[in-house]
Biopython code that builds the backbone (N, CA, C, O; Angstrom):
import numpy as np
from Bio.PDB.StructureBuilder import StructureBuilder

atoms = [
    (1, "MET", "N", (108.801, 23.595, 207.765)),
    (1, "MET", "CA", (109.842, 23.191, 208.644)),
    (1, "MET", "C", (109.873, 21.686, 208.672)),
    (1, "MET", "O", (108.839, 21.038, 208.837)),
    (2, "THR", "N", (111.077, 21.114, 208.509)),
    (2, "THR", "CA", (111.314, 19.723, 208.432)),
    (2, "THR", "C", (111.322, 19.060, 209.726)),
    (2, "THR", "O", (111.423, 19.733, 210.752)),
    (3, "THR", "N", (111.221, 17.754, 209.760)),
    (3, "THR", "CA", (111.368, 17.034, 211.050)),
    (3, "THR", "C", (112.634, 17.308, 211.641)),
    (3, "THR", "O", (112.714, 17.451, 212.861)),
    (4, "PHE", "N", (113.667, 17.400, 210.874)),
    (4, "PHE", "CA", (114.878, 17.666, 211.377)),
    (4, "PHE", "C", (115.108, 18.960, 212.039)),
    (4, "PHE", "O", (115.831, 19.050, 213.030)),
    (5, "ASP", "N", (114.463, 20.032, 211.472)),
    (5, "ASP", "CA", (114.453, 21.413, 212.027)),
    (5, "ASP", "C", (113.713, 21.479, 213.265)),
    (5, "ASP", "O", (114.055, 22.262, 214.151)),
    (6, "LYS", "N", (112.596, 20.611, 213.398)),
    (6, "LYS", "CA", (111.792, 20.641, 214.530)),
    (6, "LYS", "C", (112.597, 19.942, 215.743)),
    (6, "LYS", "O", (112.559, 20.399, 216.885)),
    (7, "ARG", "N", (113.259, 18.900, 215.419)),
    (7, "ARG", "CA", (114.062, 18.169, 216.334)),
    (7, "ARG", "C", (115.111, 19.080, 216.785)),
    (7, "ARG", "O", (115.276, 19.195, 218.000)),
    (8, "GLU", "N", (115.829, 19.733, 215.991)),
    (8, "GLU", "CA", (116.946, 20.627, 216.343)),
    (8, "GLU", "C", (116.457, 21.705, 217.162)),
    (8, "GLU", "O", (117.139, 22.051, 218.127)),
    (9, "GLU", "N", (115.292, 22.325, 216.892)),
    (9, "GLU", "CA", (114.749, 23.340, 217.762)),
    (9, "GLU", "C", (114.450, 22.794, 219.129)),
    (9, "GLU", "O", (114.845, 23.400, 220.125)),
    (10, "GLY", "N", (113.758, 21.654, 219.222)),
    (10, "GLY", "CA", (113.556, 20.913, 220.556)),
    (10, "GLY", "C", (114.827, 20.744, 221.365)),
    (10, "GLY", "O", (114.812, 20.931, 222.582)),
    (11, "PHE", "N", (115.878, 20.408, 220.742)),
    (11, "PHE", "CA", (117.200, 20.196, 221.523)),
    (11, "PHE", "C", (117.678, 21.536, 222.026)),
    (11, "PHE", "O", (118.070, 21.656, 223.186)),
    (12, "GLU", "N", (117.652, 22.604, 221.127)),
    (12, "GLU", "CA", (118.036, 23.817, 221.607)),
    (12, "GLU", "C", (117.167, 24.350, 222.717)),
    (12, "GLU", "O", (117.690, 24.923, 223.672)),
    (13, "LYS", "N", (115.935, 24.195, 222.640)),
    (13, "LYS", "CA", (115.060, 24.560, 223.775)),
    (13, "LYS", "C", (115.394, 23.870, 225.129)),
    (13, "LYS", "O", (115.449, 24.490, 226.191)),
    (14, "LYS", "N", (115.618, 22.495, 224.997)),
    (14, "LYS", "CA", (115.931, 21.767, 226.190)),
    (14, "LYS", "C", (117.246, 22.214, 226.691)),
    (14, "LYS", "O", (117.384, 22.327, 227.909)),
    (15, "PHE", "N", (118.295, 22.501, 225.845)),
    (15, "PHE", "CA", (119.518, 22.986, 226.234)),
    (15, "PHE", "C", (119.452, 24.311, 227.056)),
    (15, "PHE", "O", (120.155, 24.540, 228.041)),
    (16, "ALA", "N", (118.567, 25.110, 226.557)),
    (16, "ALA", "CA", (118.470, 26.476, 227.134)),
    (16, "ALA", "C", (117.795, 26.247, 228.452)),
    (16, "ALA", "O", (118.255, 26.888, 229.397)),
    (17, "LEU", "N", (116.705, 25.384, 228.700)),
    (17, "LEU", "CA", (116.111, 25.197, 229.889)),
    (17, "LEU", "C", (117.065, 24.538, 230.909)),
    (17, "LEU", "O", (117.024, 24.910, 232.082)),
    (18, "ASP", "N", (117.901, 23.598, 230.520)),
    (18, "ASP", "CA", (118.839, 22.959, 231.333)),
    (18, "ASP", "C", (119.792, 23.900, 231.795)),
    (18, "ASP", "O", (120.096, 23.823, 232.986)),
    (19, "GLU", "N", (120.399, 24.895, 231.001)),
    (19, "GLU", "CA", (121.294, 25.938, 231.491)),
    (19, "GLU", "C", (120.723, 26.763, 232.459)),
    (19, "GLU", "O", (121.390, 27.042, 233.455)),
    (20, "ALA", "N", (119.478, 27.242, 232.309)),
    (20, "ALA", "CA", (118.680, 28.079, 233.158)),
    (20, "ALA", "C", (118.510, 27.410, 234.409)),
    (20, "ALA", "O", (118.614, 28.123, 235.408)),
    (21, "GLN", "N", (118.267, 26.179, 234.574)),
    (21, "GLN", "CA", (118.087, 25.352, 235.736)),
    (21, "GLN", "C", (119.386, 25.270, 236.422)),
    (21, "GLN", "O", (119.438, 25.493, 237.631)),
    (22, "LYS", "N", (120.455, 24.963, 235.739)),
    (22, "LYS", "CA", (121.776, 24.944, 236.322)),
    (22, "LYS", "C", (122.074, 26.281, 236.863)),
    (22, "LYS", "O", (122.468, 26.299, 238.029)),
    (23, "PHE", "N", (121.966, 27.371, 236.261)),
    (23, "PHE", "CA", (122.320, 28.648, 236.863)),
    (23, "PHE", "C", (121.499, 28.923, 238.128)),
    (23, "PHE", "O", (122.063, 29.359, 239.131)),
    (24, "LYS", "N", (120.103, 28.664, 238.106)),
    (24, "LYS", "CA", (119.297, 28.800, 239.290)),
    (24, "LYS", "C", (119.798, 27.933, 240.433)),
    (24, "LYS", "O", (119.900, 28.434, 241.553)),
    (25, "ALA", "N", (120.096, 26.744, 240.231)),
    (25, "ALA", "CA", (120.598, 25.840, 241.277)),
    (25, "ALA", "C", (121.901, 26.346, 241.856)),
    (25, "ALA", "O", (122.097, 26.357, 243.071)),
    (26, "GLU", "N", (122.761, 26.753, 240.998)),
    (26, "GLU", "CA", (124.124, 27.314, 241.547)),
    (26, "GLU", "C", (123.826, 28.477, 242.472)),
    (26, "GLU", "O", (124.273, 28.544, 243.617)),
    (27, "ALA", "N", (123.091, 29.337, 241.946)),
    (27, "ALA", "CA", (122.694, 30.602, 242.772)),
    (27, "ALA", "C", (122.017, 30.181, 244.173)),
    (27, "ALA", "O", (122.285, 30.728, 245.242)),
    (28, "ARG", "N", (121.173, 29.208, 244.019)),
    (28, "ARG", "CA", (120.445, 28.752, 245.266)),
    (28, "ARG", "C", (121.427, 28.129, 246.257)),
    (28, "ARG", "O", (121.424, 28.397, 247.458)),
    (29, "ARG", "N", (122.296, 27.249, 245.643)),
    (29, "ARG", "CA", (123.351, 26.614, 246.410)),
    (29, "ARG", "C", (124.155, 27.614, 247.135)),
    (29, "ARG", "O", (124.340, 27.502, 248.347)),
    (30, "ASN", "N", (124.678, 28.659, 246.392)),
    (30, "ASN", "CA", (125.458, 29.704, 246.991)),
    (30, "ASN", "C", (124.712, 30.488, 248.063)),
    (30, "ASN", "O", (125.333, 30.943, 249.023)),
    (31, "ARG", "N", (123.409, 30.659, 247.932)),
    (31, "ARG", "CA", (122.598, 31.325, 248.937)),
    (31, "ARG", "C", (122.661, 30.537, 250.183)),
    (31, "ARG", "O", (122.924, 31.087, 251.253)),
    (32, "MET", "N", (122.417, 29.193, 250.086)),
    (32, "MET", "CA", (122.394, 28.311, 251.193)),
    (32, "MET", "C", (123.816, 28.299, 251.879)),
    (32, "MET", "O", (123.952, 28.430, 253.095)),
    (33, "LEU", "N", (124.757, 28.149, 251.085)),
    (33, "LEU", "CA", (126.176, 28.259, 251.644)),
    (33, "LEU", "C", (126.442, 29.312, 252.367)),
    (33, "LEU", "O", (127.087, 29.233, 253.412)),
    (34, "GLY", "N", (125.921, 30.542, 251.836)),
    (34, "GLY", "CA", (126.135, 31.938, 252.502)),
    (34, "GLY", "C", (125.432, 31.900, 253.870)),
    (34, "GLY", "O", (125.990, 32.348, 254.871)),
    (35, "LEU", "N", (124.218, 31.368, 253.900)),
    (35, "LEU", "CA", (123.416, 31.385, 255.045)),
    (35, "LEU", "C", (124.100, 30.397, 256.218)),
    (35, "LEU", "O", (124.077, 30.699, 257.410)),
    (36, "TRP", "N", (124.645, 29.306, 255.755)),
    (36, "TRP", "CA", (125.363, 28.448, 256.544)),
    (36, "TRP", "C", (126.617, 29.055, 257.073)),
    (36, "TRP", "O", (126.940, 28.890, 258.249)),
    (37, "ALA", "N", (127.339, 29.760, 256.231)),
    (37, "ALA", "CA", (128.536, 30.478, 256.673)),
    (37, "ALA", "C", (128.327, 31.647, 257.613)),
    (37, "ALA", "O", (129.118, 31.991, 258.491)),
    (38, "ALA", "N", (127.114, 32.243, 257.311)),
    (38, "ALA", "CA", (126.723, 33.405, 258.193)),
    (38, "ALA", "C", (126.524, 32.870, 259.599)),
    (38, "ALA", "O", (127.021, 33.478, 260.547)),
    (39, "GLU", "N", (125.853, 31.812, 259.768)),
    (39, "GLU", "CA", (125.640, 31.181, 261.044)),
    (39, "GLU", "C", (126.837, 30.868, 261.759)),
    (39, "GLU", "O", (126.906, 31.078, 262.970)),
    (40, "LYS", "N", (127.951, 30.295, 260.992)),
    (40, "LYS", "CA", (129.239, 30.046, 261.553)),
    (40, "LYS", "C", (129.825, 31.274, 262.067)),
    (40, "LYS", "O", (130.486, 31.280, 263.106)),
    (41, "LEU", "N", (129.576, 32.429, 261.293)),
    (41, "LEU", "CA", (130.218, 33.730, 261.671)),
    (41, "LEU", "C", (129.377, 34.447, 262.842)),
    (41, "LEU", "O", (129.768, 35.501, 263.346)),
    (42, "GLY", "N", (128.377, 33.898, 263.175)),
    (42, "GLY", "CA", (127.578, 34.599, 264.167)),
    (42, "GLY", "C", (126.621, 35.579, 263.676)),
    (42, "GLY", "O", (126.061, 36.354, 264.452)),
    (43, "ILE", "N", (126.381, 35.579, 262.259)),
    (43, "ILE", "CA", (125.484, 36.611, 261.759)),
    (43, "ILE", "C", (124.163, 36.157, 261.603)),
    (43, "ILE", "O", (123.976, 35.060, 261.077)),
    (44, "ALA", "N", (123.178, 36.877, 262.004)),
    (44, "ALA", "CA", (121.791, 36.409, 261.871)),
    (44, "ALA", "C", (120.857, 37.478, 261.244)),
    (44, "ALA", "O", (121.246, 38.636, 261.098)),
    (45, "GLY", "N", (119.630, 37.071, 260.880)),
    (45, "GLY", "CA", (118.653, 38.006, 260.453)),
    (45, "GLY", "C", (118.986, 38.636, 259.074)),
    (45, "GLY", "O", (119.528, 37.976, 258.187)),
    (46, "ASP", "N", (118.644, 39.927, 258.930)),
    (46, "ASP", "CA", (118.769, 40.564, 257.723)),
    (46, "ASP", "C", (120.345, 40.590, 257.309)),
    (46, "ASP", "O", (120.672, 40.536, 256.124)),
    (47, "ALA", "N", (121.267, 40.675, 258.326)),
    (47, "ALA", "CA", (122.693, 40.634, 258.006)),
    (47, "ALA", "C", (123.108, 39.353, 257.481)),
    (47, "ALA", "O", (124.047, 39.305, 256.687)),
    (48, "ALA", "N", (122.438, 38.209, 257.885)),
    (48, "ALA", "CA", (122.787, 36.826, 257.225)),
    (48, "ALA", "C", (122.291, 36.833, 255.846)),
    (48, "ALA", "O", (122.948, 36.281, 254.964)),
    (49, "THR", "N", (121.163, 37.427, 255.592)),
    (49, "THR", "CA", (120.673, 37.525, 254.191)),
    (49, "THR", "C", (121.562, 38.270, 253.234)),
    (49, "THR", "O", (121.873, 37.832, 252.126)),
    (50, "ALA", "N", (121.942, 39.398, 253.719)),
    (50, "ALA", "CA", (122.932, 40.313, 252.988)),
    (50, "ALA", "C", (124.121, 39.519, 252.734)),
    (50, "ALA", "O", (124.624, 39.473, 251.611)),
    (51, "TYR", "N", (124.631, 38.836, 253.819)),
    (51, "TYR", "CA", (125.892, 38.093, 253.504)),
    (51, "TYR", "C", (125.804, 37.001, 252.475)),
    (51, "TYR", "O", (126.681, 36.825, 251.629)),
    (52, "ALA", "N", (124.716, 36.272, 252.578)),
    (52, "ALA", "CA", (124.355, 35.285, 251.544)),
    (52, "ALA", "C", (124.298, 35.799, 250.173)),
    (52, "ALA", "O", (124.705, 35.115, 249.233)),
    (53, "LYS", "N", (123.770, 37.070, 250.004)),
    (53, "LYS", "CA", (123.800, 37.755, 248.671)),
    (53, "LYS", "C", (125.334, 38.005, 248.309)),
    (53, "LYS", "O", (125.731, 37.755, 247.171)),
    (54, "GLU", "N", (126.077, 38.436, 249.162)),
    (54, "GLU", "CA", (127.479, 38.698, 248.851)),
    (54, "GLU", "C", (128.233, 37.425, 248.418)),
    (54, "GLU", "O", (129.155, 37.488, 247.605)),
    (55, "VAL", "N", (127.812, 36.237, 248.990)),
    (55, "VAL", "CA", (128.364, 35.003, 248.390)),
    (55, "VAL", "C", (127.912, 34.712, 246.989)),
    (55, "VAL", "O", (128.699, 34.413, 246.091)),
    (56, "VAL", "N", (126.554, 34.817, 246.832)),
    (56, "VAL", "CA", (126.051, 34.749, 245.436)),
    (56, "VAL", "C", (126.770, 35.706, 244.442)),
    (56, "VAL", "O", (127.106, 35.342, 243.315)),
    (57, "ALA", "N", (126.970, 36.889, 244.908)),
    (57, "ALA", "CA", (127.631, 37.877, 243.897)),
    (57, "ALA", "C", (129.157, 37.470, 243.688)),
    (57, "ALA", "O", (129.706, 37.747, 242.622)),
    (58, "ALA", "N", (129.783, 36.868, 244.618)),
    (58, "ALA", "CA", (131.210, 36.397, 244.543)),
    (58, "ALA", "C", (131.318, 35.387, 243.445)),
    (58, "ALA", "O", (132.381, 35.271, 242.834)),
    (59, "ASP", "N", (130.253, 34.634, 243.154)),
    (59, "ASP", "CA", (130.297, 33.583, 242.085)),
    (59, "ASP", "C", (130.473, 34.167, 240.745)),
    (59, "ASP", "O", (130.835, 33.432, 239.827)),
    (60, "PHE", "N", (130.245, 35.456, 240.540)),
    (60, "PHE", "CA", (130.391, 36.117, 239.269)),
    (60, "PHE", "C", (131.830, 36.633, 238.911)),
    (60, "PHE", "O", (132.074, 37.168, 237.829)),
    (61, "GLU", "N", (132.766, 36.437, 239.896)),
    (61, "GLU", "CA", (134.089, 36.997, 239.733)),
    (61, "GLU", "C", (134.847, 36.219, 238.706)),
    (61, "GLU", "O", (135.605, 36.822, 237.947)),
    (62, "GLU", "N", (134.700, 34.947, 238.627)),
    (62, "GLU", "CA", (135.367, 33.973, 237.735)),
    (62, "GLU", "C", (134.601, 32.743, 237.532)),
    (62, "GLU", "O", (133.670, 32.459, 238.286)),
    (63, "ALA", "N", (134.970, 31.946, 236.480)),
    (63, "ALA", "CA", (134.264, 30.710, 236.369)),
    (63, "ALA", "C", (134.583, 29.620, 237.358)),
    (63, "ALA", "O", (135.714, 29.596, 237.844)),
    (64, "GLY", "N", (133.721, 28.746, 237.691)),
    (64, "GLY", "CA", (133.922, 27.612, 238.577)),
    (64, "GLY", "C", (133.574, 28.199, 240.050)),
    (64, "GLY", "O", (133.102, 29.317, 240.260)),
    (65, "ASP", "N", (133.893, 27.247, 241.007)),
    (65, "ASP", "CA", (133.549, 27.514, 242.352)),
    (65, "ASP", "C", (134.638, 28.142, 243.230)),
    (65, "ASP", "O", (134.388, 28.381, 244.412)),
    (66, "GLY", "N", (135.783, 28.406, 242.722)),
    (66, "GLY", "CA", (136.993, 28.932, 243.445)),
    (66, "GLY", "C", (136.654, 30.172, 244.025)),
    (66, "GLY", "O", (137.032, 30.388, 245.176)),
    (67, "ASP", "N", (135.976, 31.055, 243.390)),
    (67, "ASP", "CA", (135.753, 32.350, 243.854)),
    (67, "ASP", "C", (134.814, 32.385, 245.220)),
    (67, "ASP", "O", (135.037, 33.151, 246.157)),
    (68, "VAL", "N", (133.828, 31.518, 245.181)),
    (68, "VAL", "CA", (132.955, 31.447, 246.287)),
    (68, "VAL", "C", (133.696, 30.630, 247.360)),
    (68, "VAL", "O", (133.556, 31.005, 248.524)),
    (69, "LEU", "N", (134.400, 29.651, 247.128)),
    (69, "LEU", "CA", (135.248, 28.893, 248.144)),
    (69, "LEU", "C", (136.263, 29.874, 248.872)),
    (69, "LEU", "O", (136.365, 29.867, 250.099)),
    (70, "ARG", "N", (136.966, 30.668, 248.109)),
    (70, "ARG", "CA", (137.837, 31.702, 248.726)),
    (70, "ARG", "C", (137.107, 32.720, 249.561)),
    (70, "ARG", "O", (137.654, 33.113, 250.591)),
    (71, "LYS", "N", (135.987, 33.161, 249.236)),
    (71, "LYS", "CA", (135.227, 34.105, 249.979)),
    (71, "LYS", "C", (134.855, 33.497, 251.335)),
    (71, "LYS", "O", (135.119, 34.001, 252.427)),
    (72, "ILE", "N", (134.230, 32.390, 251.127)),
    (72, "ILE", "CA", (133.770, 31.661, 252.440)),
    (72, "ILE", "C", (134.999, 31.359, 253.391)),
    (72, "ILE", "O", (134.992, 31.731, 254.564)),
    (73, "LEU", "N", (135.956, 30.730, 252.880)),
    (73, "LEU", "CA", (137.081, 30.340, 253.663)),
    (73, "LEU", "C", (137.815, 31.488, 254.267)),
    (73, "LEU", "O", (138.190, 31.458, 255.439)),
    (74, "GLY", "N", (138.037, 32.580, 253.410)),
    (74, "GLY", "CA", (138.568, 33.852, 253.869)),
    (74, "GLY", "C", (137.785, 34.465, 254.984)),
    (74, "GLY", "O", (138.363, 34.809, 256.015)),
    (75, "ASP", "N", (136.642, 34.602, 254.845)),
    (75, "ASP", "CA", (135.760, 35.175, 255.883)),
    (75, "ASP", "C", (135.774, 34.434, 257.206)),
    (75, "ASP", "O", (135.959, 35.026, 258.269)),
    (76, "LEU", "N", (135.569, 33.082, 257.115)),
    (76, "LEU", "CA", (135.624, 32.100, 258.259)),
    (76, "LEU", "C", (136.871, 32.330, 258.895)),
    (76, "LEU", "O", (136.846, 32.613, 260.093)),
    (77, "THR", "N", (138.105, 32.248, 258.221)),
    (77, "THR", "CA", (139.365, 32.160, 258.706)),
    (77, "THR", "C", (139.653, 33.483, 259.439)),
    (77, "THR", "O", (140.216, 33.541, 260.532)),
    (78, "ALA", "N", (139.206, 34.555, 258.725)),
    (78, "ALA", "CA", (139.450, 35.954, 259.346)),
    (78, "ALA", "C", (138.753, 36.097, 260.693)),
    (78, "ALA", "O", (139.226, 36.852, 261.542)),
    (79, "LYS", "N", (137.642, 35.393, 260.915)),
    (79, "LYS", "CA", (136.873, 35.505, 262.164)),
    (79, "LYS", "C", (137.310, 34.385, 263.189)),
    (79, "LYS", "O", (136.681, 34.191, 264.229)),
    (80, "GLY", "N", (138.406, 33.676, 262.836)),
    (80, "GLY", "CA", (138.941, 32.681, 263.715)),
    (80, "GLY", "C", (138.125, 31.338, 263.776)),
    (80, "GLY", "O", (138.300, 30.557, 264.712)),
    (81, "VAL", "N", (137.263, 31.091, 262.802)),
    (81, "VAL", "CA", (136.448, 29.880, 262.757)),
    (81, "VAL", "C", (137.452, 28.852, 262.078)),
    (81, "VAL", "O", (137.973, 29.034, 260.977)),
    (82, "ALA", "N", (137.644, 27.771, 262.877)),
    (82, "ALA", "CA", (138.531, 26.630, 262.260)),
    (82, "ALA", "C", (137.685, 25.809, 261.297)),
    (82, "ALA", "O", (136.733, 25.149, 261.712)),
    (83, "ILE", "N", (138.007, 25.844, 260.102)),
    (83, "ILE", "CA", (137.354, 25.044, 259.001)),
    (83, "ILE", "C", (138.270, 24.830, 257.909)),
    (83, "ILE", "O", (139.112, 25.689, 257.646)),
    (84, "THR", "N", (138.173, 23.683, 257.202)),
    (84, "THR", "CA", (139.012, 23.203, 256.161)),
    (84, "THR", "C", (138.316, 23.518, 254.844)),
    (84, "THR", "O", (137.098, 23.689, 254.808)),
    (85, "GLU", "N", (139.076, 23.593, 253.776)),
    (85, "GLU", "CA", (138.490, 23.652, 252.458)),
    (85, "GLU", "C", (137.696, 22.438, 252.065)),
    (85, "GLU", "O", (136.712, 22.519, 251.329)),
    (86, "GLN", "N", (138.113, 21.386, 252.537)),
    (86, "GLN", "CA", (137.280, 20.122, 252.243)),
    (86, "GLN", "C", (135.887, 20.179, 252.912)),
    (86, "GLN", "O", (134.882, 19.749, 252.346)),
    (87, "ALA", "N", (135.879, 20.698, 254.072)),
    (87, "ALA", "CA", (134.657, 20.853, 254.810)),
    (87, "ALA", "C", (133.519, 21.763, 254.019)),
    (87, "ALA", "O", (132.315, 21.515, 253.965)),
    (88, "ILE", "N", (134.176, 22.818, 253.455)),
    (88, "ILE", "CA", (133.326, 23.714, 252.687)),
    (88, "ILE", "C", (132.983, 23.185, 251.432)),
    (88, "ILE", "O", (131.857, 23.390, 250.979)),
    (89, "ARG", "N", (133.855, 22.500, 250.789)),
    (89, "ARG", "CA", (133.414, 21.733, 249.531)),
    (89, "ARG", "C", (132.387, 20.655, 249.731)),
    (89, "ARG", "O", (131.565, 20.388, 248.855)),
    (90, "ALA", "N", (132.441, 19.989, 250.979)),
    (90, "ALA", "CA", (131.443, 19.030, 251.299)),
    (90, "ALA", "C", (130.095, 19.717, 251.372)),
    (90, "ALA", "O", (129.106, 19.172, 250.882)),
    (91, "LYS", "N", (130.028, 20.826, 251.932)),
    (91, "LYS", "CA", (128.788, 21.607, 252.162)),
    (91, "LYS", "C", (128.295, 22.084, 250.843)),
    (91, "LYS", "O", (127.080, 22.096, 250.644)),
    (92, "MET", "N", (129.189, 22.507, 249.854)),
    (92, "MET", "CA", (128.762, 22.934, 248.618)),
    (92, "MET", "C", (128.139, 21.725, 247.811)),
    (92, "MET", "O", (127.184, 21.891, 247.051)),
    (93, "THR", "N", (128.716, 20.544, 248.014)),
    (93, "THR", "CA", (128.173, 19.452, 247.330)),
    (93, "THR", "C", (126.715, 19.073, 247.991)),
    (93, "THR", "O", (125.747, 18.804, 247.280)),
    (94, "GLU", "N", (126.672, 19.080, 249.145)),
    (94, "GLU", "CA", (125.371, 18.885, 249.923)),
    (94, "GLU", "C", (124.233, 19.859, 249.452)),
    (94, "GLU", "O", (123.105, 19.491, 249.123)),
    (95, "PHE", "N", (124.669, 21.104, 249.466)),
    (95, "PHE", "CA", (123.719, 22.154, 249.142)),
    (95, "PHE", "C", (123.321, 22.159, 247.565)),
    (95, "PHE", "O", (122.255, 22.585, 247.121)),
    (96, "ALA", "N", (124.350, 21.622, 246.833)),
    (96, "ALA", "CA", (124.115, 21.650, 245.346)),
    (96, "ALA", "C", (123.008, 20.606, 245.091)),
    (96, "ALA", "O", (122.141, 20.845, 244.250)),
    (97, "ALA", "N", (123.014, 19.480, 245.778)),
    (97, "ALA", "CA", (122.001, 18.507, 245.491)),
    (97, "ALA", "C", (120.572, 18.936, 245.999)),
    (97, "ALA", "O", (119.537, 18.695, 245.377)),
    (98, "VAL", "N", (120.635, 19.576, 247.156)),
    (98, "VAL", "CA", (119.267, 20.180, 247.592)),
    (98, "VAL", "C", (118.789, 21.279, 246.523)),
    (98, "VAL", "O", (117.647, 21.246, 246.064)),
    (99, "ALA", "N", (119.630, 22.153, 246.193)),
    (99, "ALA", "CA", (119.317, 23.137, 245.360)),
    (99, "ALA", "C", (118.820, 22.612, 243.969)),
    (99, "ALA", "O", (117.862, 23.151, 243.415)),
    (100, "ALA", "N", (119.432, 21.637, 243.458)),
    (100, "ALA", "CA", (119.039, 21.134, 242.167)),
    (100, "ALA", "C", (117.639, 20.400, 242.218)),
    (100, "ALA", "O", (116.832, 20.431, 241.289)),
    (101, "ALA", "N", (117.454, 19.753, 243.382)),
    (101, "ALA", "CA", (116.234, 19.214, 243.553)),
    (101, "ALA", "C", (115.058, 20.100, 243.709)),
    (101, "ALA", "O", (113.968, 19.841, 243.199)),
    (102, "GLU", "N", (115.308, 21.187, 244.449)),
    (102, "GLU", "CA", (114.296, 22.308, 244.561)),
    (102, "GLU", "C", (113.970, 22.998, 243.219)),
    (102, "GLU", "O", (112.821, 23.323, 242.920)),
    (103, "VAL", "N", (114.978, 23.192, 242.475)),
    (103, "VAL", "CA", (114.794, 23.888, 241.148)),
    (103, "VAL", "C", (113.992, 22.963, 240.182)),
    (103, "VAL", "O", (113.099, 23.417, 239.466)),
    (104, "LYS", "N", (114.327, 21.721, 240.191)),
    (104, "LYS", "CA", (113.562, 20.799, 239.379)),
    (104, "LYS", "C", (112.186, 20.663, 239.735)),
    (104, "LYS", "O", (111.316, 20.404, 238.904)),
    (105, "ALA", "N", (111.945, 20.853, 241.102)),
    (105, "ALA", "CA", (110.559, 20.678, 241.627)),
    (105, "ALA", "C", (109.772, 21.997, 241.541)),
    (105, "ALA", "O", (108.613, 22.114, 241.940)),
    (106, "GLY", "N", (110.482, 22.951, 241.003)),
    (106, "GLY", "CA", (109.754, 24.277, 240.747)),
    (106, "GLY", "C", (109.602, 25.205, 242.035)),
    (106, "GLY", "O", (108.773, 26.113, 242.089)),
    (107, "LYS", "N", (110.387, 24.924, 242.953)),
    (107, "LYS", "CA", (110.277, 25.714, 244.240)),
    (107, "LYS", "C", (111.042, 27.017, 244.149)),
    (107, "LYS", "O", (111.062, 27.789, 245.108)),
]
sb = StructureBuilder()
sb.init_structure("model")
sb.init_model(0)
sb.init_chain("A")
sb.init_seg("    ")
for serial, (resi, resn, name, xyz) in enumerate(atoms, 1):
    if name == "N":
        sb.init_residue(resn, " ", resi, " ")
    sb.init_atom(name, np.array(xyz, "f"), 0.0, 1.0, " ", f" {name:<3s}", serial, name[0])
structure = sb.get_structure()
């Protein structure tokens, strides 16, 4: 194996690791967002955990964050909770930073 091949293999492994960490961080962010929304909806305990799992699953409907945003906004609006899309996006950004830090720290 040449030095170039070793280097290429190293880059491929790093890319795979980065993508895995990104996926874990997004799932963790969505779980945090789901728990936050559950609190706003008055859901607690096991029901809140189940709701957070629904939010994580909603992220697999399409690429991007739109599917998660629609679910949270729709659920909160349906329950009469006054909230804006911008407020939800701000929470997504906040939780994304926390989740990324936790994943990198190996939590």
